[in-house]
C-alpha positions in Angstrom: 98.1 28.0 138.9 97.0 24.7 140.6 93.5 26.2 140.9 93.0 25.7 137.2 93.1 22.0 137.6 90.3 21.8 140.1 87.1 20.1 139.1 84.1 18.4 140.7 84.3 14.6 140.8 81.4 13.0 142.7 82.8 10.2 144.8 79.9 8.0 144.0 81.0 7.9 140.4 84.4 6.4 141.3 84.3 2.6 141.1 85.8 1.1 144.2 86.4 -2.3 142.7 87.4 -3.5 139.2 84.9 -4.9 136.7 84.6 -8.7 136.4 85.6 -9.9 134.0 88.2 -7.3 133.6 87.5 -6.6 129.9 83.9 -5.7 130.7 85.0 -2.3 132.0 83.7 0.8 130.3 85.5 2.2 127.3 85.2 5.9 126.4 85.3 6.3 122.6 85.9 9.7 120.9 85.0 9.8 117.2 87.2 12.4 115.5 85.1 12.6 112.4 81.8 13.4 114.1 83.3 15.0 117.2 81.2 12.8 119.4 81.8 10.8 122.6 80.2 7.4 123.3 80.6 4.6 125.9 81.3 1.0 124.9 83.0 -1.9 126.7 86.7 -2.8 126.6 86.0 -6.2 125.0 85.1 -4.3 121.9 88.4 -2.5 121.7 89.2 -4.2 118.4 86.4 -2.3 116.7 88.2 1.0 117.2 91.9 0.1 116.7 92.8 0.5 113.0 94.0 -2.6 111.1 97.7 -3.3 111.2 98.2 -1.0 114.2 101.1 -1.8 116.6 100.5 -2.1 120.3 103.3 -1.3 122.8 102.6 -2.7 126.3 104.3 -2.3 129.6 105.3 -5.7 131.1 106.2 -4.2 134.5 104.9 -6.0 137.6 103.6 -4.4 140.7 105.1 -5.5 144.0 103.2 -5.5 147.3 105.4 -2.6 148.4 103.1 -0.8 150.9 104.1 -1.8 154.4 104.3 -0.5 158.0 107.7 0.1 159.5 108.1 0.8 163.2 110.3 3.3 165.1 112.4 2.1 168.0 109.9 3.9 170.3 107.0 2.0 168.8 105.7 4.6 166.4 104.2 3.3 163.2 105.3 4.7 159.8 103.3 3.9 156.7 105.8 3.2 153.9 105.7 2.8 150.2 108.9 1.3 148.9 110.1 2.4 145.4 111.7 -0.8 144.4 112.6 0.5 140.9 115.1 2.8 142.7 116.8 0.0 144.7 120.6 0.5 144.3 122.8 -1.9 146.2 121.6 -2.0 149.8 119.8 1.4 149.6 116.1 1.6 148.6 114.0 4.8 148.3 110.7 5.0 150.0 107.8 7.4 150.6 106.9 7.8 154.3 103.8 9.2 155.8 105.7 11.2 158.4 109.1 12.8 158.9 111.8 10.4 160.2 115.2 11.9 161.0 118.3 10.9 159.2 120.1 8.2 161.2 116.9 6.9 162.8 116.3 3.2 162.4 113.0 1.5 161.5 112.1 -2.1 161.7 109.6 -4.9 160.9 109.0 -7.4 163.7 112.3 -6.3 165.4 114.0 -8.5 162.9 114.3 -6.6 159.7 116.0 -3.2 160.1 116.3 -0.1 157.9 118.3 3.1 158.6 117.3 6.5 157.2 120.4 7.8 155.4 119.0 10.6 153.2 116.0 12.7 152.5 115.0 14.6 149.3 111.7 16.3 150.0 109.1 13.5 150.4 111.4 10.7 149.3 113.6 9.0 151.9 116.6 6.7 151.3 116.7 3.7 153.6 119.7 1.4 154.1 118.7 -2.3 154.2 120.5 -3.8 157.3 119.8 -7.4 156.5 120.4 -9.8 153.6 119.3 -8.0 150.4 117.9 -11.2 148.9 115.4 -11.2 151.7 114.0 -7.8 150.9 111.6 -8.8 148.0 110.6 -11.9 149.9 109.7 -9.6 152.9 107.5 -7.5 150.7 105.5 -10.5 149.5 105.2 -11.8 153.1 104.4 -8.6 154.9 103.5 -6.0 152.3 100.2 -5.1 150.6 99.4 -3.9 147.1 99.7 -0.1 146.7 96.2 0.5 145.3 95.2 4.1 144.6 94.1 6.1 147.6 90.7 6.8 146.2 89.8 3.1 146.5 88.8 3.5 150.1 85.8 1.1 150.1 87.2 -1.9 148.3 86.2 -5.2 149.9 88.7 -7.2 148.0 91.2 -9.3 150.0 94.9 -8.9 149.7 95.1 -12.1 147.6 92.4 -10.8 145.3 94.2 -7.5 144.9 97.4 -9.2 143.9 95.6 -10.7 141.0 93.3 -7.9 140.0 95.7 -5.0 140.4 98.1 -6.7 138.0 98.1 -7.0 134.2 97.8 -10.5 132.8 101.2 -10.0 131.1 103.1 -8.6 134.1 106.6 -10.1 134.2 109.3 -7.8 135.5 109.0 -6.9 139.2 109.6 -3.3 140.1 106.6 -1.0 140.0 104.8 0.8 142.9 101.7 1.1 140.8 100.1 -0.6 137.8 100.0 0.7 134.3 96.3 1.0 134.8 95.0 1.2 131.2 96.5 -2.3 130.7 94.5 -3.8 133.5 91.6 -4.3 131.2 93.3 -6.5 128.6 92.3 -10.2 128.5 93.4 -13.2 126.4 90.1 -12.8 124.4 90.8 -9.1 123.7 94.3 -9.9 122.4 92.9 -12.7 120.1 90.4 -10.3 118.6 93.1 -7.7 118.0 95.4 -10.3 116.4 92.6 -11.4 114.0 92.5 -7.8 112.8 96.3 -7.9 112.0 97.3 -5.9 115.1 100.7 -6.8 116.4 102.1 -6.1 119.9 105.4 -5.9 121.7 106.4 -5.3 125.3 108.7 -2.8 127.0 109.7 -2.5 130.6 109.0 0.8 132.3 108.6 0.7 136.1 106.1 3.1 137.7 107.7 4.9 140.6 107.3 8.0 142.7 106.2 10.2 139.9 102.7 8.7 139.8 102.2 9.6 143.5 103.9 13.0 143.6 101.7 16.0 144.4 101.2 18.8 141.9 103.7 21.6 142.8 103.9 25.2 141.7 107.3 26.7 141.0 
């Protein structure tokens, strides 16, 4: 029952912009021995991670994959490209409205896409221009897909491309950041290393699942 997941979250308690520096964000600490909760700062993470632990971090990189496409009649379609599901010349995307299969969408009348398939809220678009131009197009015209609850952020697009990205992001493909990793800094890693904590990196792109609504079967 979806009703069981409802709870009150006052909007004024949701930070609209990240902490600066990024490791000064709050850290919730649960002590299993005393069954108590306390609040610290992320730059003290080394105090709570046991010695000789092993960190596994996601090196995926968020692309500026939110963009407006236009119908041939001029209608605007807010689009989120799921680049991790790019196969050949077909890329999946989440659109903010229904677009019929066979209909064409464009950017600046120069870059065209054709809707070839729909699976619930996910559409498959055929790229009708050189594929090597697609990622370049996102960087040129797209914006970072920040969470919808960050409605009052005053950060510029250039600032978001830095702050909504981990410092170790490497492999392009995500439609959202692995948010817990956004707080890591070089200083935090150095403190962890001094405690004998090692780390490794994996690549797991964040796709449609993180935006999908809760459905009841």
